C-alpha positions as a LaTeX table, in Angstrom:
\begin{tabular}{lrrr}
\hline
Residue & $x$ (\AA) & $y$ (\AA) & $z$ (\AA) \\
\hline
Met1 & 0.00 & 0.00 & 0.00 \\
Gln2 & 1.35 & 3.41 & $-0.95$ \\
Thr3 & 1.45 & 6.16 & 1.67 \\
Gly4 & 2.03 & 9.04 & $-0.65$ \\
Ile5 & 5.54 & 9.58 & 0.72 \\
Pro6 & 8.09 & 8.90 & $-2.01$ \\
Arg7 & 11.02 & 6.64 & $-1.16$ \\
Ile8 & 14.47 & 8.09 & $-1.67$ \\
Ile9 & 16.80 & 5.49 & $-3.06$ \\
Val10 & 20.55 & 6.11 & $-2.89$ \\
Pro11 & 22.14 & 4.24 & $-5.71$ \\
Thr12 & 24.92 & 1.84 & $-4.78$ \\
Thr13 & 27.81 & 2.31 & $-7.08$ \\
Arg14 & 31.21 & 0.69 & $-7.28$ \\
Arg15 & 32.75 & 3.98 & $-6.12$ \\
Thr16 & 30.73 & 4.13 & $-2.84$ \\
Leu17 & 31.55 & 0.50 & $-2.08$ \\
Val18 & 35.25 & 1.16 & $-2.57$ \\
Lys19 & 35.13 & 4.23 & $-0.27$ \\
Ala20 & 33.31 & 2.30 & 2.49 \\
Ala21 & 35.78 & $-0.57$ & 2.27 \\
Ala22 & 38.72 & 1.84 & 2.45 \\
Gly23 & 37.29 & 3.49 & 5.57 \\
Leu24 & 36.81 & 0.16 & 7.32 \\
Ala25 & 40.31 & $-0.92$ & 6.37 \\
Gly26 & 41.69 & 2.29 & 7.90 \\
Ile27 & 39.92 & 1.62 & 11.20 \\
Leu28 & 41.21 & $-1.94$ & 11.30 \\
Ala29 & 44.76 & $-0.88$ & 10.42 \\
Thr30 & 45.00 & 1.76 & 13.15 \\
Gly31 & 43.13 & $-0.22$ & 15.76 \\
Lys32 & 41.01 & 2.86 & 16.50 \\
Ala33 & 37.25 & 2.88 & 16.86 \\
Pro34 & 35.27 & 5.85 & 15.59 \\
Ala35 & 35.71 & 8.92 & 17.77 \\
Phe36 & 32.27 & 8.66 & 19.39 \\
Ala37 & 33.06 & 5.10 & 20.55 \\
Gln38 & 36.42 & 5.86 & 22.19 \\
Ala39 & 36.58 & 6.11 & 26.01 \\
Gln40 & 37.74 & 9.51 & 27.18 \\
Pro41 & 40.85 & 9.64 & 29.42 \\
Lys42 & 40.04 & 10.36 & 33.07 \\
Lys43 & 41.92 & 13.30 & 34.57 \\
Leu44 & 42.99 & 12.97 & 38.22 \\
Val45 & 44.61 & 15.87 & 40.07 \\
Ile46 & 47.02 & 15.60 & 43.03 \\
Ala47 & 47.86 & 18.70 & 45.10 \\
His48 & 50.57 & 19.21 & 47.69 \\
Ile49 & 51.88 & 22.19 & 49.67 \\
Ala50 & 55.46 & 21.82 & 48.43 \\
Pro51 & 57.17 & 21.15 & 45.10 \\
Val52 & 59.92 & 18.68 & 44.27 \\
Pro53 & 62.50 & 18.06 & 45.84 \\
Glu54 & 60.51 & 17.97 & 49.11 \\
Ser55 & 60.32 & 14.27 & 50.04 \\
Gly56 & 56.54 & 13.85 & 49.90 \\
Ala57 & 56.44 & 15.77 & 46.61 \\
Val58 & 59.05 & 13.52 & 45.01 \\
Ala59 & 56.95 & 10.42 & 45.75 \\
Leu60 & 53.68 & 12.02 & 44.58 \\
Asp61 & 55.26 & 13.30 & 41.37 \\
Trp62 & 56.60 & 9.79 & 40.64 \\
Phe63 & 53.18 & 8.30 & 41.47 \\
Ala64 & 51.39 & 10.62 & 39.03 \\
Lys65 & 53.75 & 9.88 & 36.15 \\
Thr66 & 53.78 & 6.14 & 36.84 \\
Val67 & 50.01 & 5.69 & 37.03 \\
Thr68 & 49.59 & 7.69 & 33.82 \\
Ala69 & 52.16 & 5.51 & 32.05 \\
Arg70 & 50.89 & 2.19 & 33.41 \\
Thr71 & 47.32 & 2.92 & 32.26 \\
Asn72 & 48.54 & 4.08 & 28.83 \\
Gly73 & 46.96 & 7.45 & 29.50 \\
Ala74 & 43.51 & 6.12 & 30.40 \\
Leu75 & 44.15 & 7.80 & 33.76 \\
Gln76 & 45.91 & 11.12 & 33.27 \\
Val77 & 47.28 & 11.99 & 36.68 \\
Glu78 & 48.65 & 15.50 & 37.25 \\
Phe79 & 50.79 & 16.51 & 40.23 \\
His80 & 50.73 & 20.12 & 41.41 \\
Gly81 & 53.24 & 21.06 & 44.12 \\
Ala82 & 52.69 & 24.48 & 45.72 \\
Thr83 & 50.78 & 25.72 & 42.67 \\
Leu84 & 47.07 & 24.96 & 43.15 \\
Met85 & 47.02 & 25.38 & 46.94 \\
Thr86 & 49.64 & 26.03 & 49.62 \\
Lys87 & 47.71 & 25.19 & 52.80 \\
Glu88 & 47.22 & 21.64 & 54.01 \\
Ile89 & 43.62 & 22.16 & 55.13 \\
Asp90 & 42.63 & 23.65 & 51.77 \\
Ile91 & 44.06 & 20.65 & 49.94 \\
Leu92 & 42.24 & 18.11 & 52.11 \\
Asn93 & 38.98 & 20.06 & 51.89 \\
Ala94 & 39.34 & 19.91 & 48.10 \\
Val95 & 39.90 & 16.15 & 48.30 \\
Lys96 & 36.87 & 15.67 & 50.57 \\
Ser97 & 34.64 & 17.70 & 48.23 \\
Gly98 & 35.90 & 15.91 & 45.12 \\
Asn99 & 37.38 & 19.03 & 43.51 \\
Ile100 & 40.67 & 17.12 & 43.31 \\
Phe101 & 41.38 & 13.42 & 43.53 \\
Met102 & 44.29 & 13.17 & 45.93 \\
Gly103 & 46.33 & 15.12 & 48.47 \\
Thr104 & 48.20 & 14.83 & 51.72 \\
Pro105 & 47.85 & 16.72 & 54.99 \\
Ala106 & 51.67 & 16.55 & 55.13 \\
Gly107 & 52.78 & 17.50 & 58.65 \\
Ala108 & 49.25 & 18.58 & 59.60 \\
Ala109 & 47.79 & 15.06 & 59.68 \\
Ala110 & 46.58 & 15.32 & 63.26 \\
Thr111 & 44.91 & 18.67 & 62.56 \\
Ile112 & 42.82 & 17.26 & 59.72 \\
Phe113 & 42.52 & 13.66 & 60.94 \\
Pro114 & 42.58 & 13.84 & 64.76 \\
Glu115 & 42.60 & 10.03 & 64.90 \\
Met116 & 46.23 & 10.12 & 63.73 \\
Gly117 & 47.25 & 12.28 & 66.66 \\
Val118 & 48.23 & 9.27 & 68.76 \\
Phe119 & 51.21 & 8.62 & 66.46 \\
Leu120 & 52.49 & 12.12 & 67.18 \\
Val121 & 52.54 & 11.81 & 70.96 \\
Pro122 & 56.16 & 12.55 & 71.91 \\
Tyr123 & 58.38 & 9.49 & 72.27 \\
Leu124 & 55.48 & 7.02 & 71.98 \\
Ile125 & 56.78 & 5.73 & 68.62 \\
Ser126 & 60.35 & 4.62 & 69.15 \\
Ser127 & 61.42 & 3.27 & 65.74 \\
Tyr128 & 60.55 & 3.29 & 62.06 \\
Gln129 & 59.99 & $-0.46$ & 62.11 \\
Gln130 & 57.40 & $-0.12$ & 64.88 \\
Ala131 & 55.51 & 2.58 & 62.93 \\
Tyr132 & 55.61 & 0.71 & 59.62 \\
Gly133 & 54.23 & $-2.45$ & 61.21 \\
Leu134 & 51.32 & $-0.56$ & 62.74 \\
Leu135 & 50.37 & 1.55 & 59.76 \\
Asn136 & 50.74 & $-1.22$ & 57.17 \\
Gly137 & 48.77 & $-3.58$ & 59.39 \\
Ser138 & 45.50 & $-3.70$ & 61.28 \\
Val139 & 45.88 & $-0.23$ & 62.80 \\
Gly140 & 46.29 & 1.36 & 59.38 \\
Asp141 & 43.31 & $-0.62$ & 58.04 \\
Lys142 & 41.18 & 0.53 & 60.95 \\
Leu143 & 42.08 & 4.19 & 60.37 \\
Asp144 & 41.34 & 3.83 & 56.65 \\
Lys145 & 37.86 & 2.51 & 57.45 \\
Ile146 & 37.22 & 5.40 & 59.86 \\
Phe147 & 38.36 & 7.97 & 57.27 \\
Gln148 & 36.06 & 6.50 & 54.61 \\
Glu149 & 33.03 & 6.55 & 56.89 \\
Lys150 & 33.73 & 9.87 & 58.61 \\
Tyr151 & 35.47 & 12.02 & 55.98 \\
Gly152 & 34.66 & 10.41 & 52.62 \\
Val153 & 38.31 & 9.74 & 51.80 \\
Lys154 & 40.34 & 6.57 & 51.34 \\
Val155 & 43.98 & 6.16 & 52.31 \\
Ala156 & 46.21 & 5.58 & 49.28 \\
Tyr157 & 49.23 & 5.02 & 51.51 \\
Tyr158 & 50.78 & 6.08 & 54.79 \\
Phe159 & 54.19 & 7.71 & 54.96 \\
Asp160 & 56.12 & 9.87 & 57.35 \\
Tyr161 & 58.42 & 12.84 & 57.58 \\
Gly162 & 60.66 & 11.01 & 60.00 \\
Phe163 & 61.45 & 11.93 & 63.56 \\
Arg164 & 61.30 & 15.65 & 64.17 \\
His165 & 64.26 & 17.57 & 65.62 \\
Phe166 & 64.51 & 21.18 & 66.79 \\
Trp167 & 66.18 & 23.93 & 64.80 \\
Asn168 & 66.64 & 27.47 & 66.10 \\
Ser169 & 68.73 & 30.64 & 65.81 \\
Lys170 & 69.65 & 31.05 & 69.50 \\
Arg171 & 71.50 & 28.04 & 70.96 \\
Pro172 & 71.98 & 24.27 & 70.80 \\
Ile173 & 69.44 & 22.22 & 72.75 \\
Asn174 & 71.29 & 19.79 & 75.00 \\
Glu175 & 68.74 & 19.46 & 77.82 \\
Pro176 & 65.17 & 20.59 & 78.42 \\
Arg177 & 66.17 & 23.80 & 80.19 \\
Asp178 & 67.80 & 24.99 & 76.94 \\
Leu179 & 64.30 & 25.24 & 75.49 \\
Arg180 & 63.08 & 27.72 & 78.11 \\
Gly181 & 61.85 & 30.93 & 76.56 \\
Leu182 & 62.35 & 29.78 & 72.96 \\
Lys183 & 59.38 & 30.49 & 70.70 \\
Met184 & 59.12 & 27.35 & 68.59 \\
Arg185 & 56.74 & 27.03 & 65.69 \\
Thr186 & 54.48 & 23.98 & 65.73 \\
Gln187 & 51.85 & 22.58 & 63.41 \\
Pro188 & 48.40 & 23.98 & 64.34 \\
Ser189 & 47.47 & 20.81 & 66.20 \\
Lys190 & 47.08 & 20.27 & 69.94 \\
Val191 & 49.44 & 17.30 & 70.12 \\
Phe192 & 52.27 & 19.39 & 68.67 \\
Thr193 & 51.66 & 22.36 & 70.94 \\
Asp194 & 51.34 & 20.07 & 73.95 \\
Thr195 & 54.64 & 18.43 & 73.05 \\
Val196 & 56.61 & 21.66 & 72.70 \\
Asn197 & 55.09 & 23.27 & 75.78 \\
Gly198 & 55.44 & 20.05 & 77.78 \\
Ile199 & 59.17 & 19.67 & 77.23 \\
Gly200 & 59.98 & 23.29 & 77.94 \\
Ala201 & 59.59 & 25.69 & 75.00 \\
Val202 & 56.82 & 28.11 & 73.99 \\
Ala203 & 54.66 & 26.73 & 71.17 \\
Val204 & 53.64 & 29.09 & 68.34 \\
Pro205 & 51.16 & 27.35 & 65.99 \\
Leu206 & 51.69 & 28.32 & 62.33 \\
Gly207 & 51.05 & 26.82 & 58.92 \\
Trp208 & 54.26 & 26.07 & 57.04 \\
Ala209 & 53.71 & 28.83 & 54.48 \\
Glu210 & 54.31 & 31.40 & 57.24 \\
Val211 & 57.33 & 29.82 & 58.93 \\
Ile212 & 60.35 & 31.22 & 57.07 \\
Thr213 & 58.99 & 34.77 & 57.17 \\
Ala214 & 58.14 & 34.41 & 60.87 \\
Ala215 & 61.72 & 33.26 & 61.59 \\
Gln216 & 63.18 & 36.16 & 59.60 \\
Gln217 & 61.04 & 38.65 & 61.51 \\
Gly218 & 61.75 & 37.16 & 64.95 \\
Val219 & 58.16 & 36.05 & 65.52 \\
Ile220 & 59.62 & 32.60 & 66.21 \\
Asp221 & 63.10 & 31.49 & 67.26 \\
Gly222 & 62.87 & 28.17 & 65.47 \\
Ala223 & 60.76 & 25.10 & 64.82 \\
Asp224 & 61.17 & 21.39 & 64.22 \\
Leu225 & 61.71 & 19.38 & 61.06 \\
Pro226 & 63.07 & 15.98 & 60.14 \\
Val227 & 66.50 & 15.83 & 58.53 \\
Val228 & 65.02 & 15.04 & 55.12 \\
Asn229 & 63.22 & 18.39 & 54.81 \\
Met230 & 65.74 & 20.81 & 56.31 \\
Val231 & 67.36 & 21.54 & 52.96 \\
Pro232 & 64.36 & 21.34 & 50.58 \\
Leu233 & 62.35 & 23.68 & 52.83 \\
Lys234 & 65.38 & 25.97 & 53.32 \\
Ala235 & 65.12 & 26.10 & 57.12 \\
Tyr236 & 68.93 & 26.27 & 57.31 \\
Glu237 & 68.72 & 29.80 & 55.90 \\
Val238 & 67.00 & 31.09 & 59.07 \\
Ser239 & 68.62 & 28.95 & 61.78 \\
Lys240 & 72.03 & 28.11 & 63.26 \\
Tyr241 & 71.47 & 25.05 & 65.45 \\
Tyr242 & 69.96 & 21.64 & 64.77 \\
Ser243 & 69.42 & 19.51 & 67.86 \\
Met244 & 68.36 & 15.91 & 67.23 \\
Thr245 & 65.79 & 15.44 & 69.98 \\
Ala246 & 63.55 & 13.07 & 67.94 \\
His247 & 60.57 & 14.22 & 70.00 \\
Asn248 & 57.79 & 13.45 & 67.46 \\
Tyr249 & 57.37 & 10.83 & 64.78 \\
Gly250 & 55.92 & 12.60 & 61.75 \\
Ser251 & 53.25 & 10.14 & 60.59 \\
Thr252 & 50.94 & 11.22 & 57.77 \\
Cys253 & 49.07 & 9.80 & 54.78 \\
Val254 & 47.98 & 10.36 & 51.20 \\
Ala255 & 44.20 & 10.51 & 50.89 \\
Met256 & 41.90 & 10.03 & 47.87 \\
Asn257 & 38.33 & 11.17 & 47.35 \\
Leu258 & 36.31 & 8.02 & 48.01 \\
Gly259 & 33.65 & 8.70 & 45.36 \\
Ile260 & 36.22 & 9.23 & 42.62 \\
Phe261 & 38.15 & 6.14 & 43.71 \\
Asn262 & 34.97 & 4.05 & 43.64 \\
Ser263 & 34.20 & 5.30 & 40.11 \\
Leu264 & 37.37 & 3.67 & 38.77 \\
Thr265 & 37.44 & 0.14 & 37.44 \\
Pro266 & 38.61 & $-2.60$ & 39.82 \\
Glu267 & 41.79 & $-2.93$ & 37.74 \\
Gln268 & 42.49 & 0.82 & 38.03 \\
Gln269 & 41.82 & 0.77 & 41.78 \\
Lys270 & 44.28 & $-2.09$ & 42.27 \\
Leu271 & 46.90 & $-0.34$ & 40.15 \\
Ile272 & 46.57 & 2.86 & 42.18 \\
Leu273 & 46.90 & 1.04 & 45.51 \\
Asp274 & 49.83 & $-1.06$ & 44.30 \\
Thr275 & 51.62 & 1.98 & 42.90 \\
Gly276 & 50.90 & 3.78 & 46.16 \\
Arg277 & 52.78 & 1.08 & 48.08 \\
Glu278 & 55.76 & 1.61 & 45.78 \\
Ala279 & 55.61 & 5.38 & 46.36 \\
Gln280 & 55.36 & 4.67 & 50.09 \\
Ala281 & 58.55 & 2.60 & 49.99 \\
Gln282 & 60.36 & 5.37 & 48.12 \\
Val283 & 59.46 & 8.18 & 50.49 \\
Arg284 & 60.07 & 6.05 & 53.58 \\
Gly285 & 63.47 & 5.02 & 52.28 \\
Ala286 & 64.43 & 8.61 & 51.48 \\
Thr287 & 63.39 & 9.76 & 54.96 \\
Glu288 & 64.85 & 6.96 & 57.06 \\
Ser289 & 68.14 & 6.70 & 55.19 \\
Ile290 & 69.31 & 10.17 & 56.24 \\
Asp291 & 67.82 & 10.42 & 59.73 \\
Ser292 & 71.20 & 10.18 & 61.44 \\
Glu293 & 73.79 & 12.43 & 63.02 \\
Lys294 & 76.22 & 11.69 & 60.19 \\
Ser295 & 73.78 & 12.68 & 57.45 \\
Ala296 & 72.56 & 15.73 & 59.35 \\
Lys297 & 76.12 & 16.98 & 59.75 \\
Glu298 & 76.91 & 16.37 & 56.08 \\
Leu299 & 73.80 & 18.22 & 54.93 \\
Leu300 & 73.68 & 21.10 & 57.40 \\
Glu301 & 77.15 & 21.93 & 58.68 \\
Ser302 & 78.28 & 22.76 & 55.14 \\
Arg303 & 75.41 & 25.27 & 55.16 \\
Gly304 & 76.58 & 27.00 & 58.34 \\
Met305 & 74.63 & 25.10 & 60.98 \\
Thr306 & 75.83 & 23.24 & 64.08 \\
Val307 & 74.38 & 19.77 & 64.72 \\
Asn308 & 74.20 & 18.04 & 68.11 \\
Val309 & 72.57 & 14.90 & 69.52 \\
Pro310 & 71.46 & 15.41 & 73.13 \\
Asn311 & 70.65 & 12.73 & 75.70 \\
Arg312 & 66.96 & 12.16 & 75.01 \\
Glu313 & 66.01 & 10.58 & 78.34 \\
Pro314 & 65.26 & 13.86 & 80.16 \\
Phe315 & 63.03 & 15.00 & 77.28 \\
Glu316 & 61.18 & 11.67 & 77.25 \\
Lys317 & 60.73 & 11.80 & 81.02 \\
Leu318 & 59.02 & 15.19 & 80.75 \\
Ala319 & 56.84 & 13.96 & 77.90 \\
Arg320 & 55.72 & 10.92 & 79.90 \\
Glu321 & 54.84 & 13.08 & 82.88 \\
Lys322 & 53.22 & 16.07 & 81.19 \\
Val323 & 51.89 & 14.91 & 77.82 \\
Trp324 & 51.19 & 11.18 & 77.93 \\
Pro325 & 48.37 & 10.98 & 80.53 \\
Asn326 & 45.72 & 12.88 & 78.53 \\
Tyr327 & 46.52 & 11.11 & 75.28 \\
Gln328 & 46.56 & 7.70 & 76.88 \\
Lys329 & 43.03 & 8.37 & 78.07 \\
Asn330 & 41.84 & 9.78 & 74.72 \\
Tyr331 & 43.36 & 7.05 & 72.57 \\
Ser332 & 43.06 & 4.13 & 74.98 \\
Glu333 & 42.49 & 1.36 & 72.39 \\
Leu334 & 45.17 & 2.48 & 69.91 \\
Trp335 & 47.50 & 3.39 & 72.77 \\
Asp336 & 47.60 & $-0.18$ & 74.06 \\
Leu337 & 48.30 & $-1.53$ & 70.55 \\
Ile338 & 51.15 & 0.93 & 70.06 \\
Val339 & 52.75 & 0.26 & 73.44 \\
Ala340 & 52.53 & $-3.51$ & 72.82 \\
Ser341 & 54.27 & $-3.09$ & 69.45 \\
Lys342 & 57.45 & $-1.42$ & 70.72 \\
Val343 & 60.56 & $-3.09$ & 69.32 \\
\hline
\end{tabular}
């Protein structure tokens, strides 16, 4: 039955058949599907407060390049050190909201994730091996679960900035009384201020972006940093003495937005976590390998500083008396696990 609508017939000629065959052959030869069928690369952004060669930045930069290469560009991971944001809390807020994929609270872990504060209690962690066993084991898994449920982030890997030692422009620290009256910058977290006040100095909470200027202007007399970051962060330019008190273990983590992580394929998730463990090993090795008097002297005395290693027992005694009691009560379950793990 005719409808009154004429049919339009496109004649099939030898020329159109040849052109169609040539197009198909081109697709098969290149291995490429038509543009509309190709999956778009997924862009993932990592932000950090410091650029390379800061130790955490080196590992994150390697991580970004390696994940991009291992996925053949399906995941395009970009690392931004001290360019997108320069404050730890801004970076982690961006991770939580999903504006960026990954970031680290760096030395401000306990400010942003109070549950990690127990690792920063002075002299509670006594060795790298003790910390690694805890964080790569059931304690780390428990914290990861808490962070997912409470903050909407997943831990990519834990790392550390090593044991923190005091630097200042006034005098070497050989015993607790040498700290009296010194204005020492701390991370804006209670456990850091309690530590510094408890063992004899005056705590001045500041974000890292303000520290060098504050030291130049006399707002602070010094601060604390692990050996690994004294040169990259240029603290030697505003200080004369480096006293290896090892009063805090600088535990931290790299966190990912949980929603973005869950949107990846299982293969991509596994690759990210596996690559994270490799990055973890790199940054831990870089930190631990130079946390010694010998390395500190080699790095800092050539830059005009004096390095000393005091007897740590009097500092630990003060910490046990003045700082430990409140934290033992607040972190009772984790506290017992940590104490039992001492090696």
